[in-house]
N, C-alpha and C positions, 0 to 999 in steps of 0.2 A: 522519535519526533517529539518536539517539545510543546507544540501549540495546536490545540484543537480549535477549528473554526467551524461555526455553525452556518449552514447554507441550505437553501431549498430552492429548487427551480420553480417555474410557473406552474408545473403540474403537481407540485407539492409532494414530491417523492421522498422527502426527508433526507436529502443528501447531506453529507458533512464533509469537512476537509481537514487535512493534516498538513502543517508546514514541515517540510523535510528539513532535518537539522544535521544530516551527515551526507557523506558521498558514497555510501554503500551501493547505491543504485545508479551512479553516474556511468554513462552519459544519458540514460533514460530520464532520470530525475536528478536535478542539481540541488545543492543546499539552498534553501529559500523558496523552492518551488512549492506550490500548493497542490496536493493530490485530492481531487474531488471523488468521494467514495459513495457508492450506492449500496446500502446494507441489505436491500431487497433482492439483489442479484446473486445467484449461485456462481462461484468462479468455475471457469473451464481451464483446461490445460493451456498454459501460455498467457493467461491473464495476469495483470498486476493486481495484487490484493493488499488491503490493510489488515494487519494482524496485531494482536497484543500477547505478550508473554510476561506475566507478572505486571510490573508497572511500565514496562517498555512497550512502546507502539512503533510500528515500522511498516514500510512498504516493501513487498517482495514479489517475485515472480512465482506463480503457482505452477508446480510441475508434478505431473503424474507419470513416473517412468522408472520402475513399475510402482513404487510406493509414493505416497503424497509427501512432497517436500516444499518448503519455501526457500527459494534461491535468490541470492543477491546477484546483480549484474557484475559487480566487482568480485573477481575470483578470489581475492584475499579474505573475503567474508564467508565463513562456512555455511552450508545449507542448514535449515532448521526443520525437524520433523513437524508436520502439522499437528500431530497428536500432543505436542507440548505447547500449542498456541490456541488462542481463540480468534477465529476469522471474523473480522468486523465488516467486510464487504468487498465488493469489486471496485477497483479504480476505474472511473468512467471518463475522467478528464484530468489534464495537467494544466495548471496555470503558472505562468512565469512572468515575473516583473523584470524589466530591463533597466532598472534604476540602479 
């Protein structure tokens, strides 16, 4: 993801967003969508999460089966072991512009 967007809801939960810049998570997330992330929530199996590996940030599906992995919806993208990433939070909303 190339763009970090700062965002907070009326409850001040310090949410933030990332603009998706690839199609690894299509059709769940399209290029240009904004994923709103809550850093205060612990991910559960099947949740979408924001993660960082080095300078790369991305949205992936959190999977525990039996080990913890981050999986793309697009099967051409290989899964990533959670041990090689920093989890930034759980995705709580997707925003899409139709322009």
